C-alpha positions as a Markdown table, in Angstrom:
| # | Residue | x | y | z |
|---|---|---|---|---|
| 1 | Met | -21.5 | 26.3 | -67.2 |
| 2 | Leu | -22.4 | 28.9 | -64.7 |
| 3 | Lys | -26.1 | 30.3 | -64.7 |
| 4 | Ile | -27.1 | 33.0 | -62.5 |
| 5 | Thr | -31.4 | 33.7 | -61.8 |
| 6 | Gly | -32.9 | 36.4 | -59.9 |
| 7 | Leu | -30.3 | 37.0 | -57.5 |
| 8 | Gln | -30.1 | 39.0 | -54.9 |
| 9 | Ala | -27.5 | 39.7 | -51.9 |
| 10 | Ser | -27.5 | 42.2 | -49.0 |
| 11 | Leu | -24.3 | 43.8 | -47.0 |
| 12 | Gly | -25.1 | 45.9 | -44.5 |
| 13 | Gly | -28.7 | 45.7 | -45.3 |
| 14 | Ser | -29.3 | 47.5 | -47.8 |
| 15 | Leu | -30.1 | 45.3 | -51.2 |
| 16 | Ile | -26.8 | 45.0 | -53.4 |
| 17 | Leu | -28.1 | 42.6 | -55.9 |
| 18 | Gln | -31.4 | 42.9 | -57.1 |
| 19 | Gly | -32.0 | 39.7 | -59.4 |
| 20 | Ile | -28.8 | 39.4 | -61.3 |
| 21 | Asp | -29.8 | 37.1 | -64.0 |
| 22 | Met | -26.9 | 36.1 | -66.1 |
| 23 | Glu | -25.0 | 33.2 | -68.1 |
| 24 | Val | -21.7 | 32.2 | -68.7 |
| 25 | Gln | -21.7 | 30.3 | -71.7 |
| 26 | Pro | -18.3 | 27.0 | -71.3 |
| 27 | Gly | -15.1 | 28.2 | -72.9 |
| 28 | His | -15.9 | 31.5 | -72.9 |
| 29 | Ile | -13.8 | 34.9 | -71.4 |
| 30 | Val | -16.8 | 36.6 | -70.9 |
| 31 | Ala | -16.7 | 40.2 | -68.7 |
| 32 | Leu | -18.5 | 41.9 | -66.3 |
| 33 | Met | -18.4 | 46.1 | -66.4 |
| 34 | Gly | -19.5 | 48.9 | -64.5 |
| 35 | Arg | -19.1 | 52.0 | -62.3 |
| 36 | Asn | -17.7 | 51.7 | -59.0 |
| 37 | Gly | -20.2 | 50.2 | -56.5 |
| 38 | Val | -23.0 | 48.8 | -58.7 |
| 39 | Gly | -22.3 | 45.1 | -56.9 |
| 40 | Lys | -20.1 | 43.3 | -59.1 |
| 41 | Thr | -17.5 | 42.7 | -56.7 |
| 42 | Thr | -20.5 | 41.3 | -54.1 |
| 43 | Leu | -22.1 | 39.3 | -57.1 |
| 44 | Met | -18.6 | 37.6 | -57.5 |
| 45 | Arg | -18.7 | 37.1 | -53.6 |
| 46 | Thr | -21.9 | 35.7 | -53.8 |
| 47 | Val | -21.7 | 33.0 | -55.7 |
| 48 | Val | -18.1 | 32.0 | -54.7 |
| 49 | Gly | -19.9 | 31.3 | -51.5 |
| 50 | Phe | -18.6 | 35.0 | -49.2 |
| 51 | Val | -22.2 | 36.0 | -48.9 |
| 52 | Ser | -25.4 | 34.4 | -48.5 |
| 53 | Pro | -28.1 | 35.6 | -51.2 |
| 54 | Arg | -31.2 | 36.6 | -50.0 |
| 55 | Ser | -33.3 | 34.4 | -53.2 |
| 56 | Gly | -32.4 | 33.2 | -56.2 |
| 57 | Gln | -29.9 | 30.5 | -57.4 |
| 58 | Ala | -26.4 | 30.3 | -59.1 |
| 59 | Leu | -25.7 | 26.9 | -60.8 |
| 60 | Leu | -22.6 | 25.7 | -62.1 |
| 61 | Asp | -23.3 | 22.7 | -65.1 |
| 62 | Gly | -26.7 | 22.5 | -63.0 |
| 63 | Lys | -26.0 | 21.8 | -59.8 |
| 64 | Asp | -27.1 | 24.7 | -57.8 |
| 65 | Val | -24.7 | 26.2 | -55.8 |
| 66 | Thr | -26.5 | 29.1 | -54.1 |
| 67 | Gly | -25.4 | 29.5 | -50.2 |
| 68 | Leu | -23.0 | 26.3 | -50.6 |
| 69 | Pro | -19.6 | 27.3 | -47.8 |
| 70 | Pro | -16.5 | 28.3 | -49.9 |
| 71 | His | -15.1 | 24.9 | -50.0 |
| 72 | Gln | -17.4 | 23.3 | -51.0 |
| 73 | Ile | -17.8 | 25.3 | -53.8 |
| 74 | Ser | -14.7 | 25.6 | -55.2 |
| 75 | Gln | -14.4 | 21.5 | -54.9 |
| 76 | Leu | -17.0 | 21.2 | -57.3 |
| 77 | Gly | -14.7 | 23.4 | -60.3 |
| 78 | Ile | -14.8 | 27.4 | -59.2 |
| 79 | Ser | -11.8 | 29.2 | -58.3 |
| 80 | Tyr | -11.9 | 33.1 | -57.3 |
| 81 | Val | -9.2 | 36.0 | -57.4 |
| 82 | Pro | -10.3 | 38.3 | -55.2 |
| 83 | Gln | -9.6 | 42.5 | -55.9 |
| 84 | Gly | -6.2 | 43.3 | -54.0 |
| 85 | Arg | -4.9 | 39.1 | -55.1 |
| 86 | Glu | -4.7 | 38.2 | -51.0 |
| 87 | Ile | -2.0 | 36.1 | -51.4 |
| 88 | Phe | -0.3 | 35.2 | -48.0 |
| 89 | Gln | 3.0 | 38.2 | -48.2 |
| 90 | Ser | 5.3 | 36.1 | -46.0 |
| 91 | Phe | 4.9 | 33.0 | -47.4 |
| 92 | Thr | 7.2 | 31.4 | -50.2 |
| 93 | Val | 5.5 | 31.0 | -54.0 |
| 94 | His | 5.6 | 27.3 | -53.5 |
| 95 | Glu | 3.6 | 28.2 | -50.0 |
| 96 | Asn | 1.2 | 29.5 | -51.4 |
| 97 | Leu | 0.3 | 27.5 | -54.5 |
| 98 | Arg | 0.5 | 25.0 | -52.0 |
| 99 | Leu | -2.6 | 26.5 | -50.4 |
| 100 | Gly | -4.4 | 26.4 | -53.4 |
| 101 | Met | -4.5 | 22.8 | -53.2 |
| 102 | Met | -6.0 | 21.8 | -50.2 |
| 103 | Lys | -9.1 | 20.5 | -51.6 |
| 104 | Phe | -6.5 | 17.7 | -52.9 |
| 105 | Lys | -5.6 | 14.8 | -50.7 |
| 106 | Arg | -2.0 | 15.5 | -50.1 |
| 107 | Lys | -0.7 | 13.0 | -51.5 |
| 108 | Asp | -2.2 | 14.9 | -54.8 |
| 109 | Arg | -0.8 | 18.1 | -54.1 |
| 110 | Thr | 2.2 | 18.1 | -56.3 |
| 111 | Ile | 1.4 | 21.6 | -58.0 |
| 112 | Pro | 1.2 | 21.1 | -62.7 |
| 113 | Ala | 4.2 | 21.6 | -64.6 |
| 114 | Glu | 2.4 | 23.1 | -66.7 |
| 115 | Ile | 1.2 | 26.4 | -63.5 |
| 116 | Phe | 4.9 | 27.5 | -63.8 |
| 117 | Asp | 4.7 | 26.9 | -68.3 |
| 118 | Tyr | 2.7 | 30.0 | -68.2 |
| 119 | Phe | 4.0 | 31.4 | -65.3 |
| 120 | Pro | 8.1 | 31.1 | -66.0 |
| 121 | Ile | 8.7 | 33.8 | -62.9 |
| 122 | Leu | 7.3 | 31.5 | -60.2 |
| 123 | His | 9.3 | 28.8 | -61.2 |
| 124 | Glu | 12.4 | 31.0 | -60.9 |
| 125 | Arg | 11.4 | 32.3 | -57.9 |
| 126 | Arg | 9.3 | 29.4 | -56.1 |
| 127 | Asn | 11.5 | 29.7 | -52.9 |
| 128 | Gln | 10.6 | 33.5 | -52.6 |
| 129 | Lys | 8.4 | 35.2 | -50.7 |
| 130 | Ala | 5.7 | 37.0 | -51.7 |
| 131 | Gly | 5.9 | 40.3 | -49.9 |
| 132 | Ser | 8.9 | 40.8 | -52.2 |
| 133 | Phe | 7.0 | 41.1 | -55.5 |
| 134 | Ser | 6.0 | 43.7 | -57.5 |
| 135 | Gly | 1.9 | 44.0 | -57.6 |
| 136 | Gly | 1.9 | 42.7 | -61.0 |
| 137 | Glu | 3.5 | 39.4 | -59.8 |
| 138 | Gln | 1.6 | 39.0 | -57.2 |
| 139 | Gln | -0.8 | 38.9 | -59.3 |
| 140 | Met | 0.4 | 36.1 | -61.4 |
| 141 | Leu | 0.9 | 34.4 | -58.2 |
| 142 | Ala | -2.7 | 34.7 | -57.2 |
| 143 | Ile | -3.7 | 33.5 | -61.2 |
| 144 | Ala | -1.8 | 30.1 | -60.4 |
| 145 | Arg | -3.0 | 29.2 | -57.3 |
| 146 | Ala | -6.4 | 29.2 | -58.3 |
| 147 | Leu | -5.4 | 27.2 | -60.8 |
| 148 | Val | -3.7 | 24.9 | -59.4 |
| 149 | Ser | -7.1 | 23.5 | -58.6 |
| 150 | Asn | -7.9 | 23.0 | -62.1 |
| 151 | Pro | -11.0 | 24.6 | -61.7 |
| 152 | Lys | -14.0 | 25.1 | -64.5 |
| 153 | Ile | -14.8 | 28.7 | -64.1 |
| 154 | Leu | -12.1 | 31.3 | -62.6 |
| 155 | Leu | -13.5 | 34.5 | -61.4 |
| 156 | Leu | -11.5 | 38.0 | -61.0 |
| 157 | Asp | -12.1 | 41.1 | -59.9 |
| 158 | Glu | -10.0 | 44.0 | -61.2 |
| 159 | Pro | -6.9 | 41.7 | -62.1 |
| 160 | Ser | -5.6 | 44.8 | -63.9 |
| 161 | Glu | -5.7 | 47.5 | -60.8 |
| 162 | Gly | -2.2 | 49.0 | -60.0 |
| 163 | Ile | -0.5 | 47.4 | -62.1 |
| 164 | Gln | 1.7 | 48.3 | -65.0 |
| 165 | Pro | 0.4 | 48.9 | -68.5 |
| 166 | Ser | 2.4 | 46.1 | -70.1 |
| 167 | Ile | 2.7 | 43.2 | -67.3 |
| 168 | Val | -1.6 | 43.6 | -67.8 |
| 169 | Glu | -0.8 | 43.1 | -71.4 |
| 170 | Glu | 1.5 | 39.9 | -70.1 |
| 171 | Ile | -1.9 | 38.4 | -68.0 |
| 172 | Gly | -3.6 | 39.1 | -70.6 |
| 173 | Arg | -1.6 | 36.6 | -73.0 |
| 174 | Ile | -1.2 | 34.1 | -70.6 |
| 175 | Leu | -5.5 | 34.2 | -70.1 |
| 176 | Val | -6.1 | 33.5 | -73.8 |
| 177 | Lys | -4.0 | 30.5 | -73.5 |
| 178 | Ile | -4.8 | 29.4 | -70.4 |
| 179 | Asn | -9.1 | 29.8 | -71.7 |
| 180 | Arg | -8.0 | 27.6 | -75.1 |
| 181 | Glu | -5.2 | 25.5 | -73.8 |
| 182 | Lys | -7.4 | 24.1 | -71.2 |
| 183 | Gly | -11.1 | 25.1 | -71.7 |
| 184 | Val | -11.1 | 27.5 | -68.5 |
| 185 | Thr | -13.8 | 29.5 | -68.5 |
| 186 | Ile | -13.3 | 32.7 | -67.4 |
| 187 | Leu | -15.5 | 35.7 | -65.6 |
| 188 | Ile | -13.8 | 38.7 | -65.1 |
| 189 | Val | -14.8 | 42.0 | -63.7 |
| 190 | Glu | -12.8 | 44.7 | -65.1 |
| 191 | Gln | -12.8 | 48.0 | -65.6 |
| 192 | Asn | -9.8 | 48.3 | -67.8 |
| 193 | Leu | -11.5 | 48.4 | -71.5 |
| 194 | Asp | -8.6 | 48.4 | -73.7 |
| 195 | Leu | -8.1 | 44.1 | -71.5 |
| 196 | Ile | -11.8 | 43.5 | -72.0 |
| 197 | Met | -11.4 | 44.3 | -75.6 |
| 198 | Asp | -8.4 | 42.2 | -76.5 |
| 199 | Ile | -9.6 | 38.9 | -74.2 |
| 200 | Ala | -13.4 | 38.6 | -74.1 |
| 201 | Lys | -16.3 | 37.7 | -75.9 |
| 202 | Glu | -18.8 | 38.7 | -75.0 |
| 203 | Cys | -19.6 | 41.3 | -72.1 |
| 204 | Phe | -22.1 | 41.8 | -69.6 |
| 205 | Phe | -22.7 | 45.5 | -68.5 |
| 206 | Met | -24.4 | 46.5 | -64.3 |
| 207 | Glu | -25.6 | 49.1 | -63.5 |
| 208 | Lys | -28.1 | 49.3 | -59.6 |
| 209 | Gly | -27.6 | 45.5 | -58.5 |
| 210 | Arg | -28.9 | 44.5 | -62.1 |
| 211 | Ile | -27.9 | 43.1 | -65.5 |
| 212 | Val | -28.5 | 46.0 | -68.0 |
| 213 | Ala | -26.7 | 44.8 | -71.2 |
| 214 | Asp | -25.4 | 42.5 | -72.8 |
| 215 | Thr | -23.1 | 42.2 | -76.2 |
| 216 | Glu | -20.8 | 40.7 | -78.3 |
| 217 | Thr | -17.4 | 42.5 | -77.1 |
| 218 | Cys | -16.4 | 42.7 | -81.0 |
| 219 | Arg | -19.0 | 45.3 | -81.6 |
| 220 | Leu | -18.1 | 47.5 | -78.5 |
| 221 | Arg | -15.7 | 48.5 | -81.5 |
| 222 | Glu | -18.5 | 49.3 | -83.8 |
| 223 | Asp | -20.7 | 51.2 | -81.4 |
| 224 | Asp | -20.1 | 52.3 | -78.3 |
| 225 | Ser | -23.1 | 53.5 | -77.0 |
| 226 | Leu | -22.9 | 51.0 | -73.8 |
| 227 | Ile | -19.8 | 52.0 | -72.8 |
| 228 | Thr | -20.6 | 55.8 | -72.9 |
| 229 | Gln | -23.7 | 54.7 | -70.7 |
| 230 | Tyr | -22.7 | 52.4 | -68.1 |
| 231 | Leu | -19.6 | 53.4 | -67.7 |
| 232 | Ala | -18.4 | 57.1 | -68.3 |
| 233 | Leu | -18.8 | 59.1 | -65.1 |
């Protein structure tokens, strides 16, 4: 599915990604964890084309997407929900969702009914401006907007940030349902360990711009040494 080898990227002259090697298997929910500032968001933004890599490769189903512009990467099947959501506050729910379908021809930009099955509140409030939504509702809209493009893999950056625990749990259940029913692979950057333990199959740990460990998430319940080593302050 997504294979990253030797990926390096810089920001402001500093080398942030120092040779990332990782592979996300098709149909899995995979977590990427680590302390703040280790390069997790930069990795996401490099994969989707917002940061130009210095070297290395990102392959989607064997096709090299390294350094392609974001719209081409989206067309190939990668959708991204950035940290902070970045929805259009003055646009309605319906307008935000339509923007997620820009890669399709105009006649094919009908929002799939299944999107509203996953997120009923978006149907109920489809004509309401997104800026009037709570943080959790805006996050649901951001995920829905990424899904309407029918991606192969969904990248989520800190989806639980600033959201009350009950809504985080609901979003977790929805992500698992989407993964199971649609087969969408999910790579999630997240600090919320409870969410990761509930939904992810595998967890990669990042430190100083490199992947330093990976394990099946279920093993973290038995041995929390990786959590202590790479997440504890």
